[in-house]
N, C-alpha and C positions, 0 to 999 in steps of 0.2 A: 498407510497410518502419518495422517498430516500430522508433522512436532512442531514445524514455523510456519506461518502464512502470513503475506504483506498484504494488505488490503489498502489500495487505494491511498499508499504512503508517499507523502511529501514529504520533503527537508529544503528548509533555508534557512540558511547562514548570515543571520544580522536583518530579519524579518523587518526591520522597523527603521532602518537604514535603508536611502535611497539607493544606495551601490549594494542592497542585497547580493546573495548569491543563489542561486536555486541547484542543490546539491544533488535531488531526486525527487521525480516527476510522475505521480502516479505509479508506482509501482504496486504489480500486483503479481505474485506468485507463490508455491509452497515446496517446502521443503518437506523431502519424508525423510522417515525414522527409519536408519540404516546409508540414510545419501552420503555418496562423498561425490561434493558439490565443489566447482571451482569457479569463483566471481570471476569475468573477465572484461578486458576494457583497459580503453589507454587513461593516464593517470590526468582525475577530476572527471572522471564518469562515474562516480559516488558508490564505488565499491567499498572502501572503506567507515565513509558514511553512514553504509545500511549496513553493516555487519554491526557498529557500534549501536542501532537500534536494538538490536537482539536480547542485551541484556540492559538494556535502558541505561546506557551510560549519555546516550541522545536520543529525546526522545521526539516523534514525528509531527511535523509543524500539522502536520491533517494526515486523515487515514490514522491508522495503526498497523503494531505490530502484534502476534499472538504468539507467544511461545510458551507450550504447554498447556497450563491453564491464566497462564499470566500476560495481560495486555498492556503493551505499551504505547501511549498518546501523551501531548499535550494539547490535542485538539479538544476544546470545549463541548464543542456537538458531540462527540464521537463519544467520549466520557459521561455524560450526560446518557446517550442510549445507552452506551455496554450497564451503567448502573440502573438504567432500569429492566434490562433484559436479562442482566447475569446477576444482578443484586451485589455489585460489587461499590466499595465505598473508597471516599477520597484518598485514604491510608494505600489502596492498591493502586493505586498511578502514584505513588511518593518512595514508596520502599521495595526496592527490588532486592534486596539482600537475599531470600532466599531462591529470588531467579537467577543469580548469579554462581549459586552454586550449583546449577543445571547446565549453565553455558561460559565454558571458560577461555578466553582468549587470549592468545598471546601474539603481542603486537610485533609489529616488523621491527627488527633491533631489540629482540626480546632480553638481551641481556642488561637492557636499561630498568629493567622491572626486578632485577636482582637488587639487593640492599643487605642483608644480613651480614653478619659479620662470621659465619659457617656455612655452609653450603647445606648439612643436615635444618640447620633452624631457618634456613630460607626457605625448604621444602615445606619445614612444620607449618609457616606463617600461617598457608592459605584454611589449612583444615582448624586450627584453633580457630581461627577466626570465624569459623562457621561455626563455632562451640564444641568442639572435641577437647576432652582433658588430653594433657600433657603427656601419659604415656599413649595415647589409643592414636591421637598426631605423629607422634614420634614414628609407629607402627608403619601409618600408611605412608609417611614421609619416606624410609626405608622402602617400602616397597613400592614405591612408585618410582624412586632415583633406579633399582634393581631393575626397572622393566625398561628404563631411559640407558639404560647400559654404566651407567656410575656404581663403582665399587665402594667399599669399605673408606677406603685410603681415601678416599676425597670426601669424605663426611663433615671433616674437621678443618679443612680448607678454607681459606678465604673463597667466595665465586667470583671475585676480580681478579685471580691470579690464574684463571682457566682460560682454555684457548676458544677463539669464537664458536666453533661444533661444540664445546663442552658446554659454556654459557647457555646455551638455545638448549642444550636437553635440560638443564638443572632449570630450566627456565618454563621447560613443558612441565617437567616433574611437578613443579610447585604448582600449574594447574592442575595435573590429574591429579594427584593427591587428593582431591576433596571426592573424585570421582563424577565429573560431570557427566550427565548425556552428551554433550555439544560440544567440541571443542573445535576454535576457529581459530584459523593460523596465517596471519597478515603478513605474507611474502615469507615465507617458514626459509625458501633456501636464498635470501641476498646475502651476499657481503663472503659466503661460504666456498672455500675451496671444493675442487672436485668431489673429494672423501668426504668431506665435511656434509656436503650436500647428500651424499650419500646414504651418510648415514643418518641426516634428518627423515629422510622419503623413506626410511627402509622404518624409521621408529612410525613414523605417522600410519604407514601399510599397517603394523601390527596393532596399533590402537584402533585402526578401523576395523581391522578384523575380529578385536575384542568386543563387536556391539557401539562401538563410537559414533555418533556420527558428524562426518568429518565436513565442514566446511573452509575454503580454502580462496584467500586473495592471492593474486598473482600474474606478474606477467611471461612466467616461464613456461611456454607452451610445450616446449619437454616433457614437463612436470604432469600438466594437464592430458596430453595425449598417455603418457601410462600411465597414470597413477587415479586418476579423477575418474569418476562415472557417468557423471551429468556436467556440462556447462550453461552457465548463468551470460548472457552477453549485455554488457552496461554502456551506453554510447549517451554523451552531451545527456546524462542525468534519465536518461530512460532504458527499461529495459525493454532490448530489442527482443529476443529470443530466449528460448532452454531447449537444449539437443544435447548431444553425447558427442563426445571431443571425435569420433570417428565420420559422423554428420559433420561438423565443424570444420573441420580441413581437408573434408574432400568438397566440400563446398567451391562454387566457383566466386563466390563474393565472398570471401574470407578476408580480403582487403579492403572489403568495404568497413569492415571492421576494427579496422588500426591492429589488427593482432600479426604478431610475427608468424610466421607459420615455422612448424618446427621442422630438424634437420632431417628427418625421416622422411617427410611429403615435399620438403623441397627435391633429393633424392627421386623417388617416386615422380614428381613429377618431371626432372631433367632425364626418364629413362626415355617416361610419354613421347616428349619432347623430340628425343631421339628414334623416334617410332620401334620402342621396345616390341618385340617379335611377338609376346605372348599379352594377354588381357591381364592388368594387375590393378583394374578399378577398387576391387572387395578388396587388395591386398591393406592390412592395417596395423602390421607387425612387422618389426624386421627380419624374425625366422622365417616368414612366408615367404619373404619376400624372396630371402636370400635362398631360397628352394625354387622359385619361381627362375631367377636366375641361372642356378644348376641345370632345372629344368629347359631352359634355353637352348643350352651348350649340349646340350643331347639332341 
């Protein structure tokens, strides 16, 4: 079931300026309900721009993004056509408050999204903003904080006193407290130490296993290899392909995408270069590779 679709989507920054910048060009693909997809590509390829069209923070210059039953566009011809075909009104292309309840975005360095005087009040803000009463919002916030591993001893503390990993978990709690169907994370592991990174990735896996569709923007190819189910590759504002992590990292032209090769595949390629005795072409995880190495010694 298609949850999100991008149809001939293009986005131009400063369109009327002679020095305008084409951030996205004719993007067409779908994200299914239950996907865990990573958007990858070098800086400036259009990844962060694309995710902001999913909840209406940015409106495509041409084409549209469809999320659930919502359409996001500023293309007058597209809007006119959708109004005629779908019975939509002008307000449907202006007020995306209901859409934003279904699509939660955790931006890079999400600690900058924290603002309230206590952790509990910060996480309660989203549910209250979407119309929940005080007690219901509090219960939702407590549930979300429990899910991200923040216990009661933190509730009355200032979010600005927490560690980087704790701030990130509180920021994620503030999003999932509103029970979005889609969770988007922009570089969720950047700036974290190895322990903080493991905690965040474990949390994201848990949220995904609970039924939330996950979209991640990342330069961390180890994250893509070990957690994502699909990868969408962008380069110079265009979508190059949709693939699986194993197909991506086993391809001969991965360097054409300006992507870092995960440590596992660097090691695997080194073994092949050194003429490792057994066929490891179909091996895509460390435990299986270790077993092959053991087998070669036998």
